[in-house]
N, C-alpha and C positions, 0 to 999 in steps of 0.2 A: 196452675203457671198463668200468668197474665203477660201479652206481648202487646205493648202502648208504644205506639208512635206519635213523636207532635211536633210541632213549627215552635209549641210557645218557649219563649226565653227561658219561663218559670215554672217549676212543676211543684203540684202540690207537696207540701213536707210533707202529707203522713204519708203520700203514696209513695216517696224518697225514701222513707223511713223504713219500706216493707221489700223495696226492690233493691237490684242490683242495676244501675243505672251504664248504659255504655252511650258514649256521644259519636257523632260522624264529624270526620277532618271533610271542611267545608270549603278548603283552602282551596283556589287554581290550582297550582299544580297535583292535589290529589285527583280534580277532575280531566286535565292531560292526564294523568295516570290512567285512570278506568277508559279513556277514550281511544288508549295509545292501547289496552287490553283489549276492549271491544272490535277494534281492527282486527288484532291481532288473531282472533279468535273466526276472521271470516276465510284467513287461509288456508292453505294444505298442510303448513304447522301446526295450527290453531285445532284444526280440528284431527290431525294426531293424539293432540295434547290432551282436545277431550275425549275418548276413547279411552288415556290412557288413566287419568284422572276419574273415569268410571269404574276401572280396573281397581284400582289402587281404595275404590269406598265397596267394592263388594269386599275386595278381601276385608276392612275394617271391620264391616258388617257382620263376615263370616267369624275373623277374631271374637267379636262382642259374643257371641253364641258360644263361645267356649269359657264365659266367664257364669262361674258357679253362683247363687243367691248364697253369699256368708253375709253375714253380722263383721264390721269392722270392730275394733276394741282398740281404743288408742289409751297403752296404758303410761303414756306421757302427757297425758292433760290436765293435770294436775300440777305442772312443770309450765305449762305454757300461759301467756299472759297476752292478754287483750287488749287493746286502750279502751276506757273506759269514763272519759270525761264528758261527750253527748250520752244523750237517752237512747239516741239510735244505735249506739253498740250494744245494745241489750239483741237488737236482731242481728246486727251484722258479724257481732260474734257467731251466732248460732251457725248463720251460712259460712262463717270460715270454718265453721265444724266439721258440716256436710262435705266443704270440697276436699278435706284430709280424708274424710272416710270415701267417695268419691273417686282420690286418688289411690286410694288403697287396695278398693276393688279393682280398680282397674290392672292393677299391678297383682293380682294372686298369685298370679305365678311365678313370681319372683320371692315372694315372701311362705315365711312356715305359716302352715294351717294348723292349729290348733284344736284339741277338743276339749272344752271345760261340759260337765255333769255335777247335774246339782238335785236332787231330791229324784230320783232316777229319771231324768230330762238329759240328754245330751246335746250339743252345741257345736258347730263348727265355726271359726272362727279366723281371721284376715288381719295380722296386726299391723300397722304402720312402721318404715321404719324412717328412723330422724337422722340426719347429722347435723350437728350444729357447731 
């Protein structure tokens, strides 16, 4: 993984081809909203909110510990389509497929866990559920 920040208006195309690009809202309204949140954090209510946030983060970390290391099988992958007009879509497609796997893994307790055996080896798998 690489995390890069820059103020440059243009980023190397090869780098863009390999990364998910997130941008920051630089509008004045956004700065005002950030200032407001920073001021609120200094109040009694803000301190209680910070404590509640920490409890929620703790809860989420505990929930992550419940996840089993399952492989995700996407039985619908042959039916899916993805744009293919640009070369960068080759990598973006894999990013998309990985995102689907991550979501299925996170929802494993809501999905049927299946077992597959081949040549004496057994694997447990979770499967994405699609609503189209």
